C-alpha positions in Angstrom: -101.1 39.5 -23.8 -100.0 38.3 -26.9 -96.8 37.7 -24.7 -98.5 36.2 -21.9 -100.5 34.0 -23.8 -96.9 32.4 -26.2 -94.4 32.2 -22.8 -98.1 30.0 -21.3 -98.2 28.0 -24.0 -94.6 27.6 -24.3 -95.0 26.2 -20.6 -97.4 23.8 -20.9 -96.0 20.3 -21.7 -96.1 18.3 -24.9 -96.6 14.9 -23.1 -99.2 13.8 -25.9 -99.0 12.7 -28.8 -102.0 14.6 -29.9 -101.1 18.3 -28.0 -104.4 18.7 -26.6 -102.9 21.1 -23.9 -101.8 23.4 -26.4 -104.4 22.9 -28.7 -107.4 24.3 -26.3 -105.9 26.3 -24.7 -106.0 27.4 -27.9 -109.6 28.0 -28.9 -110.1 29.0 -25.5 -107.6 32.1 -26.7 -110.0 32.1 -29.6 -113.6 32.0 -28.3 -112.6 35.0 -25.9 -111.1 36.6 -28.1 -114.8 36.9 -29.6 -116.2 37.5 -26.5 -114.6 40.2 -24.9 -114.4 41.6 -28.7 -119.0 41.4 -28.4 -118.7 41.9 -25.1 -117.0 45.0 -25.1 -119.0 46.0 -28.3 -122.4 45.8 -26.5 -120.6 48.4 -23.4 -119.7 50.6 -26.2 -123.3 51.1 -27.7 -125.0 50.5 -24.6 -123.3 52.8 -22.5 -121.7 55.6 -25.1 -125.1 56.9 -26.6 -123.3 59.3 -29.1 -121.5 57.1 -31.9 -117.5 58.4 -31.1 -119.0 57.7 -27.3 -120.2 54.2 -28.1 -116.2 54.1 -29.7 -115.5 55.6 -26.9 -116.7 53.1 -24.6 -115.2 50.4 -26.5 -112.1 50.4 -26.5 -112.2 51.2 -23.3 -113.5 48.4 -22.1 -111.6 46.6 -24.6 -108.0 47.2 -22.5 -109.3 46.5 -18.8 -110.7 43.3 -20.1 -107.6 42.6 -22.0 -104.9 43.0 -19.0 -107.2 40.9 -16.6 -106.9 38.8 -19.6 -103.3 38.8 -19.3 -103.1 38.5 -15.7 -105.3 35.6 -15.6 -102.8 34.3 -18.4 -100.2 35.6 -16.3 -101.5 33.6 -13.2 -102.1 30.3 -15.8 -98.6 30.1 -16.2 -96.9 30.2 -12.9 -99.7 27.7 -12.0 -98.0 25.4 -14.1 -94.4 25.4 -12.6 -95.9 24.4 -9.0 
């Protein structure tokens, strides 16, 4: 995901003095990371049952959501270069 994010940041043309598109993407990514962690912690608590499984469910959730986000960032980059 980090590689996809860095590639997308690099693909965004810096056409403004204040670099708003990149700043906005960084804010969106930080917010997404908070969402992912919170959502997956909830899923771990809700579906995990005993403490050992809570961590397993949360970790699995984070891996899945991270892979999906990497694909989403890659699609954004592809849309920019069309």
